[in-house]
C-alpha positions in Angstrom: -20.3 13.7 9.3 -18.2 10.9 8.5 -16.6 9.6 11.4 -12.7 9.5 9.7 -11.3 7.3 12.3 -14.5 4.6 11.4 -14.1 4.9 7.7 -10.3 4.7 7.8 -9.8 1.4 10.0 -12.5 0.0 7.3 -10.5 1.0 4.3 -7.5 0.0 6.3 -8.5 -3.6 6.5 -10.3 -3.8 3.3 -6.7 -2.6 1.6 -4.1 -4.4 3.5 -6.1 -7.4 5.0 -7.5 -8.5 8.0 -4.4 -10.1 9.3 -2.0 -7.0 8.6 -4.2 -4.7 10.4 -5.3 -6.9 13.3 -1.3 -7.7 14.0 -0.8 -4.1 13.5 -3.3 -2.9 16.2 -1.7 -5.7 18.5 1.4 -4.5 18.2 0.1 -0.8 18.9 1.3 0.7 22.3 1.3 4.0 24.2 4.1 5.2 22.0 3.2 4.8 18.8 -0.4 5.0 19.3 -1.0 8.5 18.4 0.7 7.8 15.1 -1.6 4.7 14.3 -4.6 6.9 15.1 -3.1 9.4 12.5 -2.6 7.6 9.8 -5.8 5.3 10.1 -7.5 8.8 10.2 -5.4 10.6 7.3 -4.3 8.4 4.9 -7.4 5.5 5.1 -10.0 7.9 5.8 -9.6 10.6 3.9 -7.3 9.7 1.1 -7.9 6.2 0.5 -11.8 6.6 1.5 -12.2 9.4 -1.3 -14.2 7.9 -4.2 -13.0 10.1 -6.8 -10.4 7.5 -8.2 -10.7 3.5 -7.5 -8.4 1.7 -4.8 -6.5 -0.1 -7.7 -5.7 3.6 -8.8 -4.5 4.7 -5.7 -2.5 1.3 -5.5 -0.5 1.9 -8.2 -0.1 5.4 -7.4 1.5 4.4 -3.9 2.9 2.0 -5.2 5.4 4.3 -7.7 5.9 7.1 -4.7 6.9 4.2 -2.6 9.3 2.7 -4.9 10.2 6.3 -5.8 11.3 7.3 -2.5 12.8 4.0 -1.7 10.2 3.0 0.7 11.4 -0.9 0.1 9.1 -2.3 3.1 6.0 -0.3 2.6 6.5 -0.9 -1.0 6.1 -4.7 -0.3 3.2 -4.4 1.7 1.2 -2.3 -0.9 2.1 -5.0 -3.7 0.6 -7.7 -1.5 -2.6 -5.2 -1.0 -2.9 -5.3 -4.7 -4.8 -8.7 -3.9 -7.3 -6.6 -2.6 -7.4 -3.6 -4.8 -7.6 -4.8 -8.2 -4.3 -4.1 -9.4 -2.7 -6.9 -11.2 1.1 -7.8 -11.8 1.0 -6.0 -15.5 -0.6 -2.7 -13.4 2.5 -2.9 -11.1 5.1 -3.5 -14.2 3.7 -0.5 -16.1 3.9 1.7 -12.5 7.4 0.5 -12.1 8.3 1.5 -15.7 7.3 4.8 -14.9 9.7 4.9 -11.6 12.5 4.0 -14.1 11.6 7.2 -16.1 10.7 9.7 -13.6 12.3 8.7 -10.3 15.6 6.9 -12.1 16.7 3.6 -12.9 18.0 2.5 -9.9 15.0 3.1 -7.8 13.0 1.1 -10.4 15.8 -1.7 -10.6 15.4 -2.1 -7.0 11.8 -2.1 -6.9 11.3 -4.5 -9.5 13.2 -6.7 -7.5 10.9 -6.3 -4.5 8.1 -6.6 -6.8 9.1 -10.2 -8.2 10.2 -11.9 -4.2 6.8 -10.5 -3.4 4.7 -11.5 -6.4 6.4 -15.0 -5.7 5.3 -15.0 -2.4 1.8 -14.0 -3.2 1.5 -16.8 -5.9 2.9 -19.4 -3.6 0.4 -18.7 -1.2 -2.4 -19.5 -3.9 
């Protein structure tokens, strides 16, 4: 039987990076520890750890959903995670074109702004 918490932490670190996860873990306290455990087990241990589609594809799906729902902070985080998932700037652009059609131009317009800023920050770090 798979330990979803351990698998989730492994996948979470692989996708988001050691620095991000270490910071989130260091900021965890008694109030949000159950929530952090939930997302590590459910999102990262169950969904992101499945081998039916690639991390690149999951990344693109996640970016589309976050952009379509207007979750800007999470959107920038998952754009940064593309360094680890294999999704390219072209993949992000194609994903956001879909957002424009299926979730609305205003959502995509804002997501493109966030993506451009985030990709520029990532490029500056290289």
